[in-house]
N, C-alpha and C positions, 0 to 999 in steps of 0.2 A: 486587640488582645494578643493575637499571634503575629509576630513580625516575620515576614519572609526573608530568608537569608539568601542573598544572590551568590550563585556559584561562580567562582573565578573562571574566566574564559579559558585559562590554560589547563584547568582540570576537567573540562567538559569532554564527553565522549560522543561526538557527533555522529559517528558511523558505527556504533556498536551493533546496530541492526544488520550490518553487512559483515564486518570481520568477526564479530562474536558468534553470529549465525554460521559462519564458515567453519569454526572449530566444532560446532555442534553437528553440522552436516557431515564432516569427516568421521566423527565418532559413531553416529547412528548409521550412516551408510556402510561403513566398513564392518560394524558389528553385524548388520543384516546379512552381509556376504561372508561372514565368518564360518569356519569349519564347524563350530558349535551349533549355529542355526541350521547349517546344511544337513546336519544329522536328522533333523526333524522336518525340514521342508527343502525338497530337492531344487525347487525353483527360486530359491532365496535371492540369487544374484539378479534375477529379473525385478524382484521388489526393490532391491538396492538401486538398479538402473533407473527405475521410475522415480524413486525418491530423490536421487541426485539430479535427474532431469528437471523435475519440478522446482528443486532448490536452485538450480541454475537459472530458471525462469524468474524466480523471486529476486535473486541478486541482480540479474540483468535488468529487471524492471526498475530498480531503485538506483541504478548506476548512471553516471553521466554519459552523454553521447559518445565521448571519446572512449570511455572505459567499455562501453557496449560494443564498439567496434573492436577494441583490443580483445575482448572476451571471444568474439566470433573468430577473429584471426587465431586466437589461442586454440580453438578447437582443431583448426587445420594443422597448426604446428605440432599440437599434442598428438594428434592421430598419426602424423608422419613419424614423429619421434618414437612413439610406442611400438608401431609396426616395426621400425628398424631395430630398436634396442632390445625389445622383448621377443617379438616373433621371429625376426630374421637372425639377430646376433645371439640371442639367448642370454642377454646380460642379467635378466631376472625372469621369473616365470610366475604367472598368475595361477591361482588355485585350480582352475579347470583347464589350464593350458591354452586359454583363449586370450582375447583382449576384451575385458568387460566394457560395456557401453558407458558406464559411469566414469570411467577413467579420464577420457578427454574433457568431459564436462567438469570433472573434479579439478583438473588442472586450471581450467579457466576461472573456476570459482576461487581457487587459491590465489591466483594472480590478482583478481579483483580485490579480494579480501585483504591481501598484504598491502596492496596499493592504498586502500582506504585506512588501514592501520597506521601506515606511515604518514598519513595526512592528519591524523588526530591532533588537536591542539595541545594535549598533554605531551604527546611524543615530540612535537616541534618545540615546545617550550623547554624541554629537558633533553634535547636531542644529543649534544655532546656527551653528557654523562651517560645516557642510556646506550649510545653507540659504543662508548668505551667499555662498559660492562658486558655488553653482548659480544664484543670482539674477544675479550679475555675469556668469556664463558665458552665461546666457540672453540678457541684453541685448547682450553682445558678439556672440554667434552671429547674432542677428537683425539687428544693425547691419552685420555683415560681408556677409550675404546682401543687405541693402539696397544696399550700396555696390558690390558685385561682381556681383550677379545682378538688380539693379533690382527687388528683391522688396518692393514697396510693401505688398502685401496681408499678407505674412507679418510685416512690421514693425508695421503697424496692429494685427494680431492680438496681438502681443507688448505693445503699449501698452495694449490692453484687458485683458490679463492683469495688468499692473502696476496698472491702475485697480481691478481686482477685489481684488487684494491689499491695496490701501489700505482697501477696504470690508470685506473678510473676511481679516484678518491670519492667522488660524489655518489657513487653507487653503494657505499657502505650502509647507510640507513635502511634502504629498501632490502638489500640482499642479506643483511644480518637478520632482519625480521623474517625473511624468506627462509634462511637457514634453520631457524628454530621452529618454524611452521612445518617445514619438511621433516625435521626430526620428529615432531609430534605425529605427522602422517605416517612416516615409516615405522615408528615404534608400534602404532596401532595396527597398521596393515600386516606387519610380520607377526605380531602378537596374536592376531585373530586368524593368521595363516591365510589371508587373502592373496598373498604372494610370498615368494622367498627369493633370497639372493644366494647363489652358490658360494661355496667356500673359497673359490678362486676366481679371479676376474674373468668373466665370460665362460667360467668353468673350464678354462684352457691354460691359463698362465699361473702355475703353482707358485711362482715367485712373487706373485702379487695376491696374497691371501686377503680375504674379505670377511667382515662380520655380516650378520643378517639382522639389521641392515648396515651398510657402510655409513659411517658418521657424516661424511661431507658430501654426500651425493647430490646436495642441492646445487652443486656447482653447474649442473646441467641446466638449471633455470637461467643462467646467463645466456645460454643458447636459445632457450624458450623466449626470453625477453627480446633478444636480438631478432628472432624470427618474427615475432609479433610486431615489433617496431618497423622492421623492413617492409612488411605487408602494409602497415598503416601509412608509411611514407609513400609507397607505390599507389595507394588508393586515395591519398590526400596530399598531393604534392604542395599545393598552396598553403594549406594549414601547417604542413611540416616546415615550410620556409619561414612562415610567421613565427612559429614556435622556436625555431633555431635562432632567428633574429632577436627574439626576446631573451633567450638564454645568453646570447653574446652581449647584449645590452646590460644584462644583470651582472655578468662577469666583469665588465668594464667599470661598473659602479662599485 
């Protein structure tokens, strides 16, 4: 009586439980650490820490062996980067002037989530069109922030991303998805006042004004990615050689 309609392979969302959950984690975790919640519960950041920690375990559990390793390496890279850029250099400041425990775990969750978003059959089936629209949207977004928020820092970061794309064309799909994931993260984090960016770069260079948040700050995820891959290469030299050989073979074909 009822006929099942087969869903086309290219429209399936195989990893929604990972990248979809990622966006929910960011929303809930940052809301818990918001100034609004802190008015009523002084230890709200610890609740956020525990929530993101358990969320990390969930994403880790359902990830591939390779992504699991990258997530663990991501904790190391994220911790080092956050200590340097936030606590030492003062590029941005967290609500309590500390480094929340949920931040390194959140970075690794984002890394895994965007990885699986880029692997979705729907994205792969329509990748050229989606990449084209994301690229135009990125330029437009940063330009609007430059014009209406005097976001010179964010615009410079966006130009650096475009320069990297010229050098590494194949990184476009992943890092364009990462760009707008970080836009989502930064808009939530600054709206909830979990952290803030000073009006000048490092609060020192008045000739590089910044919005709160700067639009193209996802450029630092190129460094995050490079750090994770470097650690993966050091701990898995044989796997890295095989992966490199497969890529070279694919390029020749």
